[in-house]
Structures are given as C-alpha cells and as structure tokens.
PDB file with SEQRES, HELIX, SHEET and CRYST1 records, atoms N, CA, C and O in Angstrom:
SEQRES   1 A   65  UNK UNK UNK UNK UNK UNK UNK UNK UNK UNK UNK UNK UNK          
SEQRES   2 A   65  UNK UNK UNK UNK UNK UNK UNK UNK UNK UNK UNK UNK UNK          
SEQRES   3 A   65  UNK UNK UNK UNK UNK UNK UNK UNK UNK UNK UNK UNK UNK          
SEQRES   4 A   65  UNK UNK UNK UNK UNK UNK UNK UNK UNK UNK UNK UNK UNK          
SEQRES   5 A   65  UNK UNK UNK UNK UNK UNK UNK UNK UNK UNK UNK UNK UNK          
HELIX    1 AA1 UNK A    2  UNK A    9  1                                   8    
HELIX    2 AA2 UNK A   12  UNK A   17  1                                   6    
HELIX    3 AA3 UNK A   29  UNK A   37  1                                   9    
HELIX    4 AA4 UNK A   51  UNK A   54  1                                   4    
SHEET    1 AA1 2 UNK A  20  UNK A  22  0                                        
SHEET    2 AA1 2 UNK A  42  UNK A  44  1                                        
CRYST1    1.000    1.000    1.000  90.00  90.00  90.00 P 1           1          
ATOM      1  N   UNK A   1     -29.524  22.079 113.594  1.00  0.00           N  
ATOM      2  CA  UNK A   1     -29.530  22.195 115.048  1.00  0.00           C  
ATOM      3  C   UNK A   1     -28.981  23.535 115.484  1.00  0.00           C  
ATOM      4  O   UNK A   1     -29.499  24.151 116.415  1.00  0.00           O  
ATOM      5  N   UNK A   2     -27.925  23.993 114.808  1.00  0.00           N  
ATOM      6  CA  UNK A   2     -27.317  25.291 115.177  1.00  0.00           C  
ATOM      7  C   UNK A   2     -28.307  26.426 114.961  1.00  0.00           C  
ATOM      8  O   UNK A   2     -28.419  27.326 115.793  1.00  0.00           O  
ATOM      9  N   UNK A   3     -29.039  26.380 113.820  1.00  0.00           N  
ATOM     10  CA  UNK A   3     -30.051  27.401 113.566  1.00  0.00           C  
ATOM     11  C   UNK A   3     -31.105  27.443 114.645  1.00  0.00           C  
ATOM     12  O   UNK A   3     -31.480  28.518 115.111  1.00  0.00           O  
ATOM     13  N   UNK A   4     -31.587  26.277 115.046  1.00  0.00           N  
ATOM     14  CA  UNK A   4     -32.598  26.203 116.089  1.00  0.00           C  
ATOM     15  C   UNK A   4     -32.072  26.784 117.416  1.00  0.00           C  
ATOM     16  O   UNK A   4     -32.787  27.509 118.109  1.00  0.00           O  
ATOM     17  N   UNK A   5     -30.843  26.465 117.750  1.00  0.00           N  
ATOM     18  CA  UNK A   5     -30.277  26.988 118.977  1.00  0.00           C  
ATOM     19  C   UNK A   5     -30.128  28.518 118.913  1.00  0.00           C  
ATOM     20  O   UNK A   5     -30.472  29.228 119.858  1.00  0.00           O  
ATOM     21  N   UNK A   6     -29.620  28.995 117.803  1.00  0.00           N  
ATOM     22  CA  UNK A   6     -29.456  30.437 117.639  1.00  0.00           C  
ATOM     23  C   UNK A   6     -30.809  31.165 117.651  1.00  0.00           C  
ATOM     24  O   UNK A   6     -30.933  32.238 118.242  1.00  0.00           O  
ATOM     25  N   UNK A   7     -31.803  30.585 117.005  1.00  0.00           N  
ATOM     26  CA  UNK A   7     -33.164  31.179 117.053  1.00  0.00           C  
ATOM     27  C   UNK A   7     -33.690  31.330 118.459  1.00  0.00           C  
ATOM     28  O   UNK A   7     -34.380  32.300 118.772  1.00  0.00           O  
ATOM     29  N   UNK A   8     -33.360  30.356 119.320  1.00  0.00           N  
ATOM     30  CA  UNK A   8     -33.896  30.400 120.684  1.00  0.00           C  
ATOM     31  C   UNK A   8     -33.125  31.330 121.608  1.00  0.00           C  
ATOM     32  O   UNK A   8     -33.686  31.765 122.613  1.00  0.00           O  
ATOM     33  N   UNK A   9     -31.855  31.662 121.318  1.00  0.00           N  
ATOM     34  CA  UNK A   9     -31.110  32.473 122.252  1.00  0.00           C  
ATOM     35  C   UNK A   9     -30.709  33.852 121.714  1.00  0.00           C  
ATOM     36  O   UNK A   9     -30.351  34.726 122.502  1.00  0.00           O  
ATOM     37  N   UNK A  10     -30.758  34.066 120.413  1.00  0.00           N  
ATOM     38  CA  UNK A  10     -30.252  35.350 119.864  1.00  0.00           C  
ATOM     39  C   UNK A  10     -31.332  36.390 119.775  1.00  0.00           C  
ATOM     40  O   UNK A  10     -31.959  36.566 118.731  1.00  0.00           O  
ATOM     41  N   UNK A  11     -31.551  37.090 120.891  1.00  0.00           N  
ATOM     42  CA  UNK A  11     -32.471  38.246 120.871  1.00  0.00           C  
ATOM     43  C   UNK A  11     -31.708  39.418 120.213  1.00  0.00           C  
ATOM     44  O   UNK A  11     -30.508  39.319 119.957  1.00  0.00           O  
ATOM     45  N   UNK A  12     -32.402  40.490 119.954  1.00  0.00           N  
ATOM     46  CA  UNK A  12     -31.773  41.652 119.345  1.00  0.00           C  
ATOM     47  C   UNK A  12     -30.645  42.188 120.210  1.00  0.00           C  
ATOM     48  O   UNK A  12     -29.633  42.649 119.681  1.00  0.00           O  
ATOM     49  N   UNK A  13     -30.793  42.139 121.517  1.00  0.00           N  
ATOM     50  CA  UNK A  13     -29.740  42.593 122.429  1.00  0.00           C  
ATOM     51  C   UNK A  13     -28.486  41.731 122.310  1.00  0.00           C  
ATOM     52  O   UNK A  13     -27.376  42.263 122.282  1.00  0.00           O  
ATOM     53  N   UNK A  14     -28.644  40.412 122.239  1.00  0.00           N  
ATOM     54  CA  UNK A  14     -27.509  39.525 122.060  1.00  0.00           C  
ATOM     55  C   UNK A  14     -26.821  39.746 120.718  1.00  0.00           C  
ATOM     56  O   UNK A  14     -25.595  39.711 120.620  1.00  0.00           O  
ATOM     57  N   UNK A  15     -27.638  39.975 119.678  1.00  0.00           N  
ATOM     58  CA  UNK A  15     -27.043  40.161 118.362  1.00  0.00           C  
ATOM     59  C   UNK A  15     -26.099  41.385 118.326  1.00  0.00           C  
ATOM     60  O   UNK A  15     -25.077  41.371 117.639  1.00  0.00           O  
ATOM     61  N   UNK A  16     -26.459  42.428 119.071  1.00  0.00           N  
ATOM     62  CA  UNK A  16     -25.639  43.631 119.073  1.00  0.00           C  
ATOM     63  C   UNK A  16     -24.357  43.454 119.889  1.00  0.00           C  
ATOM     64  O   UNK A  16     -23.367  44.143 119.641  1.00  0.00           O  
ATOM     65  N   UNK A  17     -24.367  42.541 120.854  1.00  0.00           N  
ATOM     66  CA  UNK A  17     -23.224  42.416 121.782  1.00  0.00           C  
ATOM     67  C   UNK A  17     -22.508  41.091 121.734  1.00  0.00           C  
ATOM     68  O   UNK A  17     -21.742  40.777 122.645  1.00  0.00           O  
ATOM     69  N   UNK A  18     -22.733  40.299 120.697  1.00  0.00           N  
ATOM     70  CA  UNK A  18     -22.168  38.939 120.672  1.00  0.00           C  
ATOM     71  C   UNK A  18     -21.461  38.641 119.361  1.00  0.00           C  
ATOM     72  O   UNK A  18     -21.823  39.155 118.303  1.00  0.00           O  
ATOM     73  N   UNK A  19     -20.453  37.805 119.460  1.00  0.00           N  
ATOM     74  CA  UNK A  19     -19.795  37.188 118.318  1.00  0.00           C  
ATOM     75  C   UNK A  19     -19.850  35.699 118.587  1.00  0.00           C  
ATOM     76  O   UNK A  19     -19.369  35.243 119.624  1.00  0.00           O  
ATOM     77  N   UNK A  20     -20.427  34.931 117.677  1.00  0.00           N  
ATOM     78  CA  UNK A  20     -20.550  33.493 117.833  1.00  0.00           C  
ATOM     79  C   UNK A  20     -19.353  32.830 117.191  1.00  0.00           C  
ATOM     80  O   UNK A  20     -19.009  33.149 116.053  1.00  0.00           O  
ATOM     81  N   UNK A  21     -18.715  31.919 117.892  1.00  0.00           N  
ATOM     82  CA  UNK A  21     -17.528  31.230 117.398  1.00  0.00           C  
ATOM     83  C   UNK A  21     -17.884  29.802 116.989  1.00  0.00           C  
ATOM     84  O   UNK A  21     -18.435  29.042 117.786  1.00  0.00           O  
ATOM     85  N   UNK A  22     -17.569  29.443 115.748  1.00  0.00           N  
ATOM     86  CA  UNK A  22     -17.823  28.131 115.227  1.00  0.00           C  
ATOM     87  C   UNK A  22     -16.502  27.453 114.884  1.00  0.00           C  
ATOM     88  O   UNK A  22     -15.603  28.093 114.340  1.00  0.00           O  
ATOM     89  N   UNK A  23     -16.378  26.192 115.190  1.00  0.00           N  
ATOM     90  CA  UNK A  23     -15.214  25.394 114.812  1.00  0.00           C  
ATOM     91  C   UNK A  23     -15.596  24.661 113.533  1.00  0.00           C  
ATOM     92  O   UNK A  23     -16.594  24.990 112.892  1.00  0.00           O  
ATOM     93  N   UNK A  24     -14.811  23.686 113.174  1.00  0.00           N  
ATOM     94  CA  UNK A  24     -15.074  22.922 111.943  1.00  0.00           C  
ATOM     95  C   UNK A  24     -16.401  22.205 112.001  1.00  0.00           C  
ATOM     96  O   UNK A  24     -16.927  21.913 113.075  1.00  0.00           O  
ATOM     97  N   UNK A  25     -16.948  21.920 110.791  1.00  0.00           N  
ATOM     98  CA  UNK A  25     -18.162  21.158 110.711  1.00  0.00           C  
ATOM     99  C   UNK A  25     -19.446  21.977 110.492  1.00  0.00           C  
ATOM    100  O   UNK A  25     -20.495  21.411 110.184  1.00  0.00           O  
ATOM    101  N   UNK A  26     -19.365  23.260 110.646  1.00  0.00           N  
ATOM    102  CA  UNK A  26     -20.557  24.076 110.524  1.00  0.00           C  
ATOM    103  C   UNK A  26     -20.726  24.743 109.145  1.00  0.00           C  
ATOM    104  O   UNK A  26     -21.864  24.976 108.736  1.00  0.00           O  
ATOM    105  N   UNK A  27     -19.659  25.055 108.424  1.00  0.00           N  
ATOM    106  CA  UNK A  27     -19.840  25.866 107.227  1.00  0.00           C  
ATOM    107  C   UNK A  27     -20.619  25.172 106.111  1.00  0.00           C  
ATOM    108  O   UNK A  27     -20.340  24.041 105.713  1.00  0.00           O  
ATOM    109  N   UNK A  28     -21.585  25.901 105.645  1.00  0.00           N  
ATOM    110  CA  UNK A  28     -22.311  25.550 104.410  1.00  0.00           C  
ATOM    111  C   UNK A  28     -22.823  26.892 103.909  1.00  0.00           C  
ATOM    112  O   UNK A  28     -23.004  27.830 104.685  1.00  0.00           O  
ATOM    113  N   UNK A  29     -23.054  26.970 102.608  1.00  0.00           N  
ATOM    114  CA  UNK A  29     -23.514  28.245 102.075  1.00  0.00           C  
ATOM    115  C   UNK A  29     -24.901  28.575 102.641  1.00  0.00           C  
ATOM    116  O   UNK A  29     -25.215  29.746 102.858  1.00  0.00           O  
ATOM    117  N   UNK A  30     -25.711  27.577 102.875  1.00  0.00           N  
ATOM    118  CA  UNK A  30     -27.046  27.798 103.421  1.00  0.00           C  
ATOM    119  C   UNK A  30     -26.945  28.340 104.850  1.00  0.00           C  
ATOM    120  O   UNK A  30     -27.676  29.265 105.203  1.00  0.00           O  
ATOM    121  N   UNK A  31     -26.059  27.788 105.674  1.00  0.00           N  
ATOM    122  CA  UNK A  31     -25.903  28.277 107.044  1.00  0.00           C  
ATOM    123  C   UNK A  31     -25.278  29.668 107.062  1.00  0.00           C  
ATOM    124  O   UNK A  31     -25.689  30.514 107.857  1.00  0.00           O  
ATOM    125  N   UNK A  32     -24.300  29.921 106.208  1.00  0.00           N  
ATOM    126  CA  UNK A  32     -23.737  31.262 106.146  1.00  0.00           C  
ATOM    127  C   UNK A  32     -24.808  32.291 105.757  1.00  0.00           C  
ATOM    128  O   UNK A  32     -24.850  33.399 106.292  1.00  0.00           O  
ATOM    129  N   UNK A  33     -25.670  31.894 104.811  1.00  0.00           N  
ATOM    130  CA  UNK A  33     -26.781  32.779 104.452  1.00  0.00           C  
ATOM    131  C   UNK A  33     -27.692  33.063 105.620  1.00  0.00           C  
ATOM    132  O   UNK A  33     -28.156  34.189 105.800  1.00  0.00           O  
ATOM    133  N   UNK A  34     -27.951  32.035 106.418  1.00  0.00           N  
ATOM    134  CA  UNK A  34     -28.774  32.232 107.620  1.00  0.00           C  
ATOM    135  C   UNK A  34     -28.119  33.240 108.552  1.00  0.00           C  
ATOM    136  O   UNK A  34     -28.787  34.146 109.052  1.00  0.00           O  
ATOM    137  N   UNK A  35     -26.827  33.095 108.790  1.00  0.00           N  
ATOM    138  CA  UNK A  35     -26.111  34.019 109.697  1.00  0.00           C  
ATOM    139  C   UNK A  35     -26.141  35.445 109.175  1.00  0.00           C  
ATOM    140  O   UNK A  35     -26.376  36.382 109.937  1.00  0.00           O  
ATOM    141  N   UNK A  36     -25.903  35.616 107.879  1.00  0.00           N  
ATOM    142  CA  UNK A  36     -25.927  36.968 107.303  1.00  0.00           C  
ATOM    143  C   UNK A  36     -27.348  37.538 107.336  1.00  0.00           C  
ATOM    144  O   UNK A  36     -27.532  38.702 107.691  1.00  0.00           O  
ATOM    145  N   UNK A  37     -28.337  36.748 106.977  1.00  0.00           N  
ATOM    146  CA  UNK A  37     -29.712  37.226 106.987  1.00  0.00           C  
ATOM    147  C   UNK A  37     -30.213  37.648 108.341  1.00  0.00           C  
ATOM    148  O   UNK A  37     -31.036  38.556 108.456  1.00  0.00           O  
ATOM    149  N   UNK A  38     -29.702  36.968 109.401  1.00  0.00           N  
ATOM    150  CA  UNK A  38     -30.119  37.278 110.754  1.00  0.00           C  
ATOM    151  C   UNK A  38     -29.149  38.276 111.445  1.00  0.00           C  
ATOM    152  O   UNK A  38     -29.268  38.551 112.639  1.00  0.00           O  
ATOM    153  N   UNK A  39     -28.197  38.801 110.661  1.00  0.00           N  
ATOM    154  CA  UNK A  39     -27.225  39.799 111.194  1.00  0.00           C  
ATOM    155  C   UNK A  39     -26.540  39.305 112.441  1.00  0.00           C  
ATOM    156  O   UNK A  39     -26.435  40.036 113.427  1.00  0.00           O  
ATOM    157  N   UNK A  40     -26.069  38.070 112.412  1.00  0.00           N  
ATOM    158  CA  UNK A  40     -25.332  37.499 113.550  1.00  0.00           C  
ATOM    159  C   UNK A  40     -23.856  37.566 113.221  1.00  0.00           C  
ATOM    160  O   UNK A  40     -23.410  37.036 112.203  1.00  0.00           O  
ATOM    161  N   UNK A  41     -23.092  38.229 114.097  1.00  0.00           N  
ATOM    162  CA  UNK A  41     -21.647  38.312 113.914  1.00  0.00           C  
ATOM    163  C   UNK A  41     -21.030  36.970 114.308  1.00  0.00           C  
ATOM    164  O   UNK A  41     -21.439  36.346 115.288  1.00  0.00           O  
ATOM    165  N   UNK A  42     -20.047  36.542 113.530  1.00  0.00           N  
ATOM    166  CA  UNK A  42     -19.498  35.209 113.792  1.00  0.00           C  
ATOM    167  C   UNK A  42     -18.080  35.093 113.295  1.00  0.00           C  
ATOM    168  O   UNK A  42     -17.636  35.859 112.439  1.00  0.00           O  
ATOM    169  N   UNK A  43     -17.367  34.115 113.850  1.00  0.00           N  
ATOM    170  CA  UNK A  43     -16.062  33.670 113.370  1.00  0.00           C  
ATOM    171  C   UNK A  43     -16.171  32.205 113.138  1.00  0.00           C  
ATOM    172  O   UNK A  43     -16.660  31.469 113.995  1.00  0.00           O  
ATOM    173  N   UNK A  44     -15.706  31.745 111.944  1.00  0.00           N  
ATOM    174  CA  UNK A  44     -15.858  30.355 111.585  1.00  0.00           C  
ATOM    175  C   UNK A  44     -14.686  29.878 110.743  1.00  0.00           C  
ATOM    176  O   UNK A  44     -14.225  30.585 109.847  1.00  0.00           O  
ATOM    177  N   UNK A  45     -14.206  28.667 111.038  1.00  0.00           N  
ATOM    178  CA  UNK A  45     -13.162  28.091 110.218  1.00  0.00           C  
ATOM    179  C   UNK A  45     -13.863  27.415 109.028  1.00  0.00           C  
ATOM    180  O   UNK A  45     -14.865  26.719 109.193  1.00  0.00           O  
ATOM    181  N   UNK A  46     -13.317  27.637 107.842  1.00  0.00           N  
ATOM    182  CA  UNK A  46     -13.864  26.986 106.628  1.00  0.00           C  
ATOM    183  C   UNK A  46     -12.745  26.348 105.851  1.00  0.00           C  
ATOM    184  O   UNK A  46     -11.586  26.744 105.974  1.00  0.00           O  
ATOM    185  N   UNK A  47     -13.088  25.358 105.049  1.00  0.00           N  
ATOM    186  CA  UNK A  47     -12.121  24.696 104.214  1.00  0.00           C  
ATOM    187  C   UNK A  47     -11.788  25.573 102.991  1.00  0.00           C  
ATOM    188  O   UNK A  47     -12.591  26.401 102.562  1.00  0.00           O  
ATOM    189  N   UNK A  48     -10.606  25.367 102.458  1.00  0.00           N  
ATOM    190  CA  UNK A  48     -10.193  26.116 101.284  1.00  0.00           C  
ATOM    191  C   UNK A  48     -11.088  25.807 100.095  1.00  0.00           C  
ATOM    192  O   UNK A  48     -11.146  26.599  99.154  1.00  0.00           O  
ATOM    193  N   UNK A  49     -11.790  24.674 100.110  1.00  0.00           N  
ATOM    194  CA  UNK A  49     -12.625  24.267  98.999  1.00  0.00           C  
ATOM    195  C   UNK A  49     -13.863  25.162  98.851  1.00  0.00           C  
ATOM    196  O   UNK A  49     -14.561  25.069  97.841  1.00  0.00           O  
ATOM    197  N   UNK A  50     -14.147  26.013  99.819  1.00  0.00           N  
ATOM    198  CA  UNK A  50     -15.295  26.913  99.678  1.00  0.00           C  
ATOM    199  C   UNK A  50     -14.876  28.051  98.749  1.00  0.00           C  
ATOM    200  O   UNK A  50     -14.561  29.157  99.187  1.00  0.00           O  
ATOM    201  N   UNK A  51     -14.882  27.745  97.467  1.00  0.00           N  
ATOM    202  CA  UNK A  51     -14.269  28.622  96.450  1.00  0.00           C  
ATOM    203  C   UNK A  51     -14.888  29.998  96.403  1.00  0.00           C  
ATOM    204  O   UNK A  51     -14.187  30.959  96.087  1.00  0.00           O  
ATOM    205  N   UNK A  52     -16.148  30.142  96.696  1.00  0.00           N  
ATOM    206  CA  UNK A  52     -16.764  31.478  96.679  1.00  0.00           C  
ATOM    207  C   UNK A  52     -16.133  32.382  97.693  1.00  0.00           C  
ATOM    208  O   UNK A  52     -16.044  33.590  97.476  1.00  0.00           O  
ATOM    209  N   UNK A  53     -15.690  31.826  98.802  1.00  0.00           N  
ATOM    210  CA  UNK A  53     -15.061  32.624  99.853  1.00  0.00           C  
ATOM    211  C   UNK A  53     -13.588  32.855  99.572  1.00  0.00           C  
ATOM    212  O   UNK A  53     -13.025  33.868  99.987  1.00  0.00           O  
ATOM    213  N   UNK A  54     -12.968  31.929  98.876  1.00  0.00           N  
ATOM    214  CA  UNK A  54     -11.525  32.067  98.582  1.00  0.00           C  
ATOM    215  C   UNK A  54     -11.233  33.348  97.832  1.00  0.00           C  
ATOM    216  O   UNK A  54     -10.179  33.948  98.044  1.00  0.00           O  
ATOM    217  N   UNK A  55     -12.136  33.793  96.954  1.00  0.00           N  
ATOM    218  CA  UNK A  55     -11.895  35.012  96.189  1.00  0.00           C  
ATOM    219  C   UNK A  55     -11.879  36.233  97.071  1.00  0.00           C  
ATOM    220  O   UNK A  55     -11.368  37.278  96.670  1.00  0.00           O  
ATOM    221  N   UNK A  56     -12.435  36.121  98.281  1.00  0.00           N  
ATOM    222  CA  UNK A  56     -12.452  37.234  99.226  1.00  0.00           C  
ATOM    223  C   UNK A  56     -11.299  37.142 100.227  1.00  0.00           C  
ATOM    224  O   UNK A  56     -11.123  38.040 101.050  1.00  0.00           O  
ATOM    225  N   UNK A  57     -10.526  36.080 100.164  1.00  0.00           N  
ATOM    226  CA  UNK A  57      -9.506  35.836 101.183  1.00  0.00           C  
ATOM    227  C   UNK A  57      -8.398  36.846 101.169  1.00  0.00           C  
ATOM    228  O   UNK A  57      -7.963  37.300 100.110  1.00  0.00           O  
ATOM    229  N   UNK A  58      -7.946  37.193 102.335  1.00  0.00           N  
ATOM    230  CA  UNK A  58      -6.762  38.020 102.506  1.00  0.00           C  
ATOM    231  C   UNK A  58      -5.542  37.127 102.429  1.00  0.00           C  
ATOM    232  O   UNK A  58      -5.656  35.901 102.415  1.00  0.00           O  
ATOM    233  N   UNK A  59      -4.386  37.741 102.378  1.00  0.00           N  
ATOM    234  CA  UNK A  59      -3.159  36.964 102.256  1.00  0.00           C  
ATOM    235  C   UNK A  59      -2.945  35.999 103.418  1.00  0.00           C  
ATOM    236  O   UNK A  59      -2.405  34.909 103.229  1.00  0.00           O  
ATOM    237  N   UNK A  60      -3.361  36.387 104.602  1.00  0.00           N  
ATOM    238  CA  UNK A  60      -3.125  35.536 105.772  1.00  0.00           C  
ATOM    239  C   UNK A  60      -4.216  34.505 105.982  1.00  0.00           C  
ATOM    240  O   UNK A  60      -4.195  33.790 106.984  1.00  0.00           O  
ATOM    241  N   UNK A  61      -5.166  34.409 105.068  1.00  0.00           N  
ATOM    242  CA  UNK A  61      -6.232  33.435 105.172  1.00  0.00           C  
ATOM    243  C   UNK A  61      -7.500  33.925 105.793  1.00  0.00           C  
ATOM    244  O   UNK A  61      -8.484  33.187 105.848  1.00  0.00           O  
ATOM    245  N   UNK A  62      -7.513  35.160 106.270  1.00  0.00           N  
ATOM    246  CA  UNK A  62      -8.746  35.713 106.860  1.00  0.00           C  
ATOM    247  C   UNK A  62      -9.679  36.112 105.746  1.00  0.00           C  
ATOM    248  O   UNK A  62      -9.248  36.580 104.693  1.00  0.00           O  
ATOM    249  N   UNK A  63     -10.959  35.923 105.983  1.00  0.00           N  
ATOM    250  CA  UNK A  63     -11.986  36.283 105.010  1.00  0.00           C  
ATOM    251  C   UNK A  63     -12.915  37.297 105.649  1.00  0.00           C  
ATOM    252  O   UNK A  63     -13.357  37.122 106.784  1.00  0.00           O  
ATOM    253  N   UNK A  64     -13.203  38.342 104.920  1.00  0.00           N  
ATOM    254  CA  UNK A  64     -14.127  39.370 105.421  1.00  0.00           C  
ATOM    255  C   UNK A  64     -15.264  39.542 104.417  1.00  0.00           C  
ATOM    256  O   UNK A  64     -15.074  39.421 103.207  1.00  0.00           O  
ATOM    257  N   UNK A  65     -16.435  39.822 104.947  1.00  0.00           N  
ATOM    258  CA  UNK A  65     -17.506  40.138 104.037  1.00  0.00           C  
ATOM    259  C   UNK A  65     -18.205  41.381 104.557  1.00  0.00           C  
ATOM    260  O   UNK A  65     -19.164  41.852 103.945  1.00  0.00           O  
TER     261      UNK A  65                                                      
END                                                                             
C-alpha cells in the first residue's frame, strides 16, 4: 500500500524537496530497496533485528546509507 501511495504522489519535484517519515511497521528489505531505487529520502524506525543495517549503525543508533 505504501508503494502505491508513493507512486501516485512522488513526482520528481517532490522527490527533490521531501523527506518521508515512517513509523514502525514499514521496514522490510524489499521496501527499503524500493525507496532507494526510487531515490526517495526517508527516515524510518527499524528493529535491531535487521542485521544488515546494524553493521552500518552509528553509536547512537542512527543508520546512514
């Protein structure tokens, strides 16, 4: 559902000027891939169990890619 919504509203102009905020319940590797592939800037809470991201974690828990 989130991908369908983003496809309908994220024009190139919005992509350049927007950061999408996600709360719990959205993270999956497939959805993260979608966001990266579509060059959508975002902030998302993820569980510590997402081990691929943990290796990128900063000391304070922030993750950057």
